[in-house]
C-alpha positions as CSV (number, residue, x, y, z in Angstrom):
1,X,-97.5,22.5,215.6
2,X,-98.7,21.4,212.2
3,X,-96.6,21.1,209.1
4,X,-97.3,21.4,205.4
5,X,-95.1,21.1,202.3
6,X,-96.2,23.4,199.6
7,X,-95.2,22.3,196.1
8,X,-95.9,23.6,192.5
9,X,-94.2,24.4,189.2
10,X,-91.8,27.4,189.4
11,X,-94.4,30.0,188.4
12,X,-96.0,33.0,190.1
13,X,-98.8,30.5,191.2
14,X,-96.3,29.0,193.6
15,X,-95.4,32.3,195.1
16,X,-99.1,33.1,195.5
17,X,-99.6,29.7,197.2
18,X,-96.9,30.5,199.7
19,X,-98.2,34.1,200.2
20,X,-101.7,32.8,200.9
21,X,-100.4,30.4,203.5
22,X,-98.4,33.2,205.2
23,X,-101.6,35.4,205.2
24,X,-103.4,32.6,207.0
25,X,-100.8,32.5,209.8
26,X,-98.4,29.8,208.5
27,X,-94.7,30.5,209.0
28,X,-91.8,29.6,206.7
29,X,-89.9,26.5,207.9
30,X,-86.4,26.2,206.3
31,X,-85.3,27.2,202.9
32,X,-87.2,26.6,199.7
33,X,-86.1,23.8,197.4
34,X,-86.0,23.6,193.6
35,X,-85.7,20.5,191.4
36,X,-86.0,19.8,187.7
37,X,-89.0,17.6,186.8
38,X,-87.6,15.8,183.7
39,X,-90.9,14.0,183.0
40,X,-92.8,17.3,182.6
41,X,-89.8,19.4,181.6
42,X,-90.3,22.1,184.3
43,X,-88.7,23.3,187.5
44,X,-90.6,22.4,190.6
45,X,-90.6,24.4,193.9
46,X,-91.2,23.3,197.5
47,X,-91.5,25.3,200.7
48,X,-92.2,23.9,204.1
49,X,-94.5,25.9,206.4
50,X,-95.6,25.4,210.0
51,X,-98.4,26.7,212.2
52,X,-99.1,26.6,215.9
53,X,-102.2,24.6,216.4
54,X,-103.6,23.5,219.8
55,X,-106.2,21.1,218.4
56,X,-105.3,17.4,218.5
57,X,-103.8,16.2,215.3
58,X,-106.0,14.1,213.1
59,X,-105.1,12.5,209.7
60,X,-108.5,13.8,208.4
61,X,-107.4,17.4,209.1
62,X,-107.4,19.5,206.0
63,X,-104.1,21.4,206.5
64,X,-104.7,24.0,203.8
65,X,-107.9,25.2,205.6
66,X,-106.2,25.7,208.9
């Protein structure tokens, strides 16, 4: 199983990022998280996703292309 943490500002772009991952076979893992980024004066979102993958893990693996 491989794991990714998707993050972005709290905009529709974040929802699109998560939706794209789900369309590529990733599954939600846990609840989303929200936090205020005081330096940039925005809310930030995070959502963990996982995917079954039978290939050996490699740090060079580009998870977003899986």
